[in-house]
C-alpha positions as CSV (number, residue, x, y, z in Angstrom):
1,M,0.3,9.6,-24.0
2,R,-2.8,10.9,-25.9
3,S,-1.5,14.5,-25.9
4,V,1.8,13.3,-27.4
5,Q,0.0,11.5,-30.1
6,T,-2.2,14.5,-30.7
7,R,0.9,16.8,-31.1
8,F,2.5,14.3,-33.5
9,G,-0.8,14.1,-35.5
10,W,-0.9,17.9,-35.8
11,F,2.8,18.0,-36.7
12,F,2.5,15.5,-39.6
13,S,-0.8,17.1,-40.8
14,S,0.6,20.6,-40.7
15,G,2.0,20.4,-44.2
16,A,-1.2,19.2,-45.8
17,I,-3.2,21.8,-43.8
18,A,-0.9,24.6,-44.9
19,V,-1.2,23.5,-48.6
20,V,-5.0,23.3,-48.4
21,G,-5.2,26.6,-46.6
22,L,-2.9,28.4,-49.0
23,F,-4.4,27.0,-52.2
24,V,-8.0,26.4,-51.3
25,F,-9.3,28.6,-48.4
26,V,-7.3,31.7,-49.1
27,P,-8.3,31.8,-52.8
28,A,-11.9,31.1,-51.7
29,A,-11.9,34.0,-49.3
30,V,-10.4,36.3,-51.9
31,A,-13.0,35.2,-54.4
32,L,-15.8,35.9,-51.9
33,Y,-14.4,39.4,-51.3
34,L,-14.2,40.0,-55.1
35,S,-17.8,38.9,-55.6
36,F,-18.9,42.1,-53.8
37,T,-16.6,44.4,-55.8
38,N,-16.2,45.8,-59.3
39,A,-12.8,44.2,-59.7
40,T,-11.4,43.8,-63.2
41,G,-7.9,42.9,-62.4
42,F,-6.6,46.3,-63.6
43,N,-8.4,48.6,-61.2
44,K,-8.6,49.2,-57.5
45,P,-11.7,47.1,-56.4
46,K,-14.6,49.1,-54.9
47,I,-17.4,47.5,-52.9
48,V,-20.6,47.3,-54.9
49,G,-22.7,45.2,-52.5
50,L,-24.9,42.6,-54.1
51,K,-24.8,44.2,-57.6
52,N,-22.9,41.3,-59.1
53,Y,-25.3,38.8,-57.7
54,A,-28.3,40.8,-58.9
55,G,-26.7,41.1,-62.4
56,L,-26.6,37.4,-62.8
57,I,-30.4,37.3,-62.9
58,T,-30.6,39.9,-65.7
59,N,-27.7,38.7,-67.8
60,P,-29.1,36.6,-70.7
61,D,-25.7,34.9,-71.3
62,T,-25.6,33.8,-67.6
63,L,-29.2,32.5,-67.7
64,R,-28.3,30.6,-70.9
65,A,-25.3,29.1,-69.2
66,L,-27.5,28.0,-66.2
67,L,-29.9,26.4,-68.6
68,N,-27.1,24.6,-70.5
69,T,-25.7,23.3,-67.3
70,A,-29.1,22.0,-66.3
71,I,-29.5,20.3,-69.6
72,Y,-26.0,18.8,-69.4
73,T,-26.8,17.5,-65.9
74,F,-30.1,15.9,-66.9
75,I,-28.3,14.1,-69.8
76,Y,-25.0,13.3,-68.1
77,M,-26.0,12.0,-64.7
78,P,-28.7,9.4,-65.6
79,L,-26.8,8.2,-68.6
80,L,-23.5,7.9,-66.6
81,V,-25.3,6.0,-63.8
82,I,-27.1,3.6,-66.2
83,V,-24.1,2.9,-68.4
84,S,-21.6,2.4,-65.6
85,L,-24.0,0.2,-63.6
86,A,-24.9,-1.9,-66.6
87,I,-21.3,-2.5,-67.5
88,A,-20.4,-3.2,-63.9
89,V,-23.1,-5.9,-63.7
90,L,-21.9,-7.4,-66.9
91,L,-18.2,-7.5,-65.9
92,N,-19.1,-8.9,-62.5
93,R,-20.1,-12.2,-64.1
94,K,-17.6,-14.9,-63.3
95,D,-18.3,-16.8,-66.5
96,L,-17.4,-13.8,-68.7
97,P,-14.1,-14.4,-70.6
98,L,-11.3,-11.8,-70.5
99,R,-13.0,-9.9,-67.6
100,G,-9.7,-8.3,-66.5
101,F,-8.9,-7.1,-70.0
102,F,-12.4,-5.5,-70.4
103,R,-12.2,-3.9,-67.0
104,S,-8.8,-2.3,-67.7
105,A,-9.8,-1.2,-71.2
106,I,-13.0,0.5,-70.0
107,F,-11.3,2.2,-67.1
108,L,-8.5,3.5,-69.3
109,P,-10.3,6.6,-70.7
110,F,-10.6,7.9,-67.1
111,V,-6.8,8.0,-66.8
112,I,-6.5,10.2,-69.9
113,S,-6.7,13.9,-69.5
114,M,-10.1,15.4,-70.5
115,A,-8.4,17.9,-72.7
116,V,-6.5,15.2,-74.6
117,A,-9.6,13.1,-74.9
118,S,-11.6,16.1,-76.2
119,M,-9.0,16.9,-78.8
120,A,-9.2,13.3,-80.0
121,W,-12.9,13.4,-80.2
122,K,-12.9,16.7,-81.9
123,F,-10.7,15.2,-84.6
124,I,-12.9,12.0,-84.8
125,L,-16.1,14.0,-85.3
126,D,-14.7,16.6,-87.7
127,P,-17.0,16.6,-90.8
128,N,-14.0,17.0,-93.1
129,L,-11.2,15.0,-91.5
130,G,-12.8,12.8,-89.0
131,F,-12.9,9.1,-89.7
132,L,-16.3,8.5,-88.0
133,P,-18.2,10.8,-90.5
134,Y,-16.2,9.2,-93.3
135,W,-17.2,5.6,-92.3
136,L,-20.8,6.5,-91.8
137,S,-20.9,8.2,-95.2
138,K,-19.9,4.9,-96.8
139,I,-23.2,3.4,-95.5
140,G,-25.3,6.4,-96.5
141,I,-25.4,8.2,-93.2
142,N,-24.6,11.9,-93.2
143,M,-23.6,12.8,-89.7
144,G,-23.0,16.5,-90.5
145,D,-21.2,18.9,-88.2
146,L,-22.4,17.8,-84.7
147,L,-20.2,20.3,-82.9
148,G,-21.4,23.1,-85.1
149,S,-25.1,22.3,-84.6
150,S,-27.1,24.3,-82.1
151,V,-29.2,21.2,-81.4
152,W,-26.5,18.4,-81.2
153,A,-23.4,20.3,-79.9
154,L,-24.4,20.1,-76.2
155,P,-25.5,16.4,-76.3
156,T,-22.2,15.6,-78.1
157,V,-19.9,17.2,-75.5
158,T,-22.1,15.5,-72.8
159,L,-21.5,12.1,-74.4
160,V,-17.8,12.7,-74.5
161,G,-17.9,13.4,-70.7
162,V,-19.8,10.2,-70.1
163,W,-17.3,8.2,-72.2
164,K,-14.4,9.7,-70.3
165,N,-15.8,9.1,-66.8
166,F,-18.1,6.0,-66.8
167,G,-15.1,3.6,-66.3
168,Y,-14.3,5.1,-63.0
169,F,-17.9,4.8,-61.7
170,M,-18.0,1.3,-63.1
171,V,-15.2,0.4,-60.7
172,I,-17.2,1.9,-57.8
173,F,-20.2,-0.2,-58.7
174,L,-18.0,-3.3,-59.1
175,A,-16.7,-2.9,-55.6
176,G,-20.3,-2.6,-54.3
177,L,-21.4,-5.6,-56.2
178,Q,-18.6,-7.7,-54.8
179,G,-19.7,-6.7,-51.3
180,I,-23.2,-8.2,-51.7
181,S,-23.6,-11.6,-50.1
182,R,-24.2,-14.5,-52.5
183,E,-26.6,-15.9,-50.0
184,L,-29.1,-13.1,-50.7
185,Y,-29.1,-14.1,-54.4
186,E,-29.5,-17.8,-53.5
187,A,-32.4,-16.9,-51.2
188,A,-34.0,-14.8,-54.0
189,E,-33.7,-17.8,-56.4
190,L,-35.4,-20.1,-53.9
191,D,-38.3,-17.6,-53.7
192,G,-38.6,-17.9,-57.5
193,C,-37.1,-14.5,-58.4
194,G,-35.9,-14.1,-62.0
195,A,-32.9,-12.0,-63.1
196,W,-34.7,-8.7,-63.1
197,H,-36.4,-9.3,-59.7
198,K,-33.1,-10.2,-58.2
199,F,-31.6,-7.0,-59.6
200,V,-34.3,-4.9,-58.1
201,A,-34.7,-6.7,-54.8
202,V,-31.0,-7.5,-54.0
203,T,-28.6,-5.7,-56.3
204,L,-30.0,-2.2,-56.1
205,P,-30.5,-2.1,-52.3
206,G,-27.0,-3.5,-51.9
207,L,-25.6,-0.7,-54.0
208,R,-27.3,2.1,-52.1
209,S,-24.1,3.6,-50.7
210,A,-22.2,3.2,-54.0
211,M,-25.2,4.8,-55.8
212,T,-25.2,7.8,-53.4
213,Y,-21.5,8.4,-54.1
214,V,-21.9,8.0,-57.8
215,I,-24.9,10.4,-58.0
216,I,-23.2,13.0,-55.9
217,M,-19.9,12.9,-57.9
218,A,-21.8,12.8,-61.2
219,L,-23.7,15.9,-60.2
220,I,-20.6,17.7,-59.1
221,Q,-18.9,16.7,-62.4
222,S,-21.8,17.9,-64.5
223,F,-21.8,21.3,-62.6
224,Q,-18.1,21.6,-63.3
225,A,-18.1,20.7,-67.0
226,F,-15.5,22.8,-68.8
227,D,-12.6,21.1,-70.4
228,Q,-14.3,19.4,-73.3
229,I,-16.4,22.5,-74.0
230,Y,-13.3,24.7,-74.0
231,V,-11.5,22.3,-76.4
232,M,-14.3,21.2,-78.6
233,T,-16.8,24.1,-79.0
234,S,-15.4,27.1,-77.1
235,G,-19.0,27.6,-75.8
236,G,-20.5,27.8,-79.3
237,P,-22.4,27.7,-81.5
238,N,-24.1,30.9,-80.3
239,H,-23.5,30.1,-76.6
240,M,-25.4,26.8,-76.9
241,T,-22.7,24.8,-75.0
242,E,-21.6,27.5,-72.6
243,T,-21.9,26.1,-69.1
244,V,-21.7,27.9,-65.8
245,V,-18.0,27.1,-65.3
246,Y,-17.2,28.2,-68.9
247,R,-19.2,31.4,-68.2
248,I,-17.1,32.0,-65.2
249,Y,-14.0,31.7,-67.3
250,T,-15.4,34.0,-70.0
251,E,-16.4,36.7,-67.4
252,G,-13.2,36.5,-65.5
253,F,-10.5,36.0,-68.2
254,R,-12.1,37.4,-71.4
255,N,-14.4,40.1,-70.2
256,F,-12.3,40.9,-67.1
257,H,-15.3,41.1,-64.8
258,L,-13.7,39.4,-61.9
259,G,-16.5,40.5,-59.5
260,A,-19.2,38.9,-61.7
261,A,-17.2,35.8,-62.2
262,S,-16.6,35.4,-58.5
263,A,-20.3,35.9,-57.7
264,L,-21.2,33.2,-60.3
265,S,-18.7,30.8,-58.8
266,Y,-20.2,31.2,-55.4
267,V,-23.7,30.6,-56.7
268,L,-22.4,27.4,-58.3
269,L,-20.7,26.4,-55.0
270,L,-24.0,27.0,-53.1
271,V,-26.0,24.9,-55.6
272,T,-23.5,22.1,-55.4
273,F,-23.5,22.2,-51.6
274,I,-27.3,22.1,-51.5
275,V,-27.6,19.2,-53.9
276,G,-25.0,17.2,-52.0
277,I,-26.7,17.9,-48.6
278,I,-30.1,16.9,-50.0
279,Q,-28.7,13.6,-51.4
280,L,-27.0,12.8,-48.1
281,I,-30.1,13.5,-46.1
282,L,-32.2,11.2,-48.4
283,N,-29.6,8.5,-48.1
284,N,-29.4,8.7,-44.3
285,K,-33.2,8.5,-44.3
286,H,-33.2,5.3,-46.3
287,E,-30.5,3.8,-44.1
288,R,-32.6,4.5,-41.0
289,E,-35.6,2.9,-42.6
290,D,-33.6,-0.2,-43.4
291,M,-32.4,-0.6,-39.8
């Protein structure tokens, strides 16, 4: 009986396995091969060993992209976690009117394509046509050209990413909050805990699994930042918003250095994998301590 079920399982899974193999593993294997070649897309690739990987260390544009990605991550991940958690705690209150409306409205930006949202924000922030600079100028605030500033361009595109995605992570935290027993809060109140102490002693430990998921996904999203940068700044000004993924795009489809682009993509994959493994190990360690 079990063998029949196994055969049926493989039969119904075969389509998904074929799609994943064709569109994930095969391209990944080809990219790994190209990372060791001098491929441009127009020549016959020749094996160059680790030359592409070594070139990443000496290329100033690549190092700039790595630094920009690190800055993007250090802004994006903490801000995303704090904002989504704060909104989730607020919208979890049963005495809050119009909770359903606010939950839907805040989640809505996540449904919108990042490219479309980026186009909208590029128009909103335009120093000549945008209504936000216009309104601020009426109260004496000169916002200037944020996307053209070497200082503010990267934080601006980062905030657009936070605005786009925090509604999704708010839902994850809401699900975690609703899984915390009310008895724990009642016990904390009997012990004389205030709102902040209840949040630290009950809410945060109860959200540990949700927090792990949010942090890992936020890290992966920050490493893969591309759409809003492509639409809003095209990596400028002066490469100040060029992230690793945008650098991969530039090397592969503008400079036609497919080998270097593939090498950089595998470095990004390795960093993402290591960060995810570290986070999972730390989470498992905390869970064992709690048992």
